[in-house]
C-alpha positions, 0 to 999 in steps of 0.5 A: 499500500503507498503512504500518504502524505505526512499529515493527511488532509481531506480535500473536498471539492465543492459543497459536499457529498451528495449535494449536502450543503457545507456552509462555512464553519458548519462542518465538525470532525470527530474521530475514534480509536478502533477498540478492537482485540487486534490491529485491524489495518484499516483500509476502506469504509462504507455506510452500513444500512443501520446507521453504523459504518463498515470497514475493511481490516486488511491486516486482520482478514476481518469485516468491521462494523463500528457503531458511532453511537457508542464507539464500539466496533465489531469484527466478522472473520472472512476466512483463511488468508483474507486480506480485504480491500474495499467494502460497499453496500449492496442493493440487498443491504450486504456488505460486499468485500473485494479480498485480495487475500482470498481471491474472491468477492465476499458477501456479508448478509446484514444483519445476519452476518453470514459470510458467502465467498465468491472466488475468482475462476479457477486458474486466475493468478493472483489479481490483487483486488481492489474495489467494486460497484454494482450497476443498475441490473444488480451485478457487481463489477470489481478491479484487480490491480494485477490487471484484471477487470471482472463481474459477479452475476448476483443472481447466478453467482457466476464470476468471470474475469478479463485482462484490462487493456494495458496491463497492470493498474485497475484500481477504483471503479464506479457506476454513473447515473446512466448505468455506465461503469467506469474504472481508472488505472493507478499504473496506466494513468487512464480511465475507462468504460466497461461494455457491460455485455462483453466485459471489454473496456474502452480507455479514455486518456486524460490530458495529464500524462502519467498522472495516476488515476487512482480512484473514480467517482460519478457525481449526480450529473454524470461528471467523472471526478478522478483522484490523481496520485501522482500529479496532485490534481483532481480532474473531471471528465464529462463523458457527454462532451468528452472534456476535461477540467483539472483542479491543483490541490492546495499545499506543497506536494499533495497526494489525491488518494480518493473522492467523493463529491458532488460539486457546486462551489468549485472551492476547496475546504481543508480539514487537518488531522491531529494524528501524523501519518493518518494515511486516509484511504477510501472515502464514503458516507451518507447524507450530512456525514463523510467518513474516512478510514486512518490506515496509519493510526487505526482510527475511524473519522467523520465530518458531519456538515 
């Protein structure tokens, strides 16, 4: 895993996630250390349907659940050799996890906590699974940083996988409002749209070379926002107009890891962390809340708008 900057700064473009206004001085930050029996190596977070927050324990091989009302955390073991990376909520209210250690997509039913493992097809080399998204048909699409993009047909349980164009690098992935699925390549420095019928991908090259497209997020208008790890930019691509815009993050040597926005004012708000080497990974949330995992400190942080 690549480290973030020495003191991680959350950088939000525009008003706030999902169109929630962020008036001046109205946002508050709260953090909790994870009170777990072992160091989990927290990586990604996602809102759970019961008001809690899911997180992946990449080091411990667990799905975690955190209750912000009590500050307590619970761990759900995912299986032998588990090393989960991403977690997202499914349309079935379950947690869906990309588990690089097991080479599988893992579903944890909620609230039952039953674990179901969807292994990659036999003979697949180490894929280094990263992130996932659901399309409008209810199928899950996922990335593997070793050079793979694939799908889980949830109705049948069938898992398919394809080599990605230009080799290693697939990382972030998202679904746009029109149903298109897009992913980005950290090593390849491009974004790509999946043909959901064939599984093939069409590459779109950003104007900044070697920018390190790490994660991608679609706003409510269908504009794709790309966090560029190498360039320190947040870029916006309009698929309809095929146009790009780029925004340089403030500060010296910024590293843009993740993005979770719906822009309005096109200005940056900065939130500093009190802990050195916080190493924030995925950003996710729900109305009025932005949740951040501090991978370097095993803390969870929320910014309430």
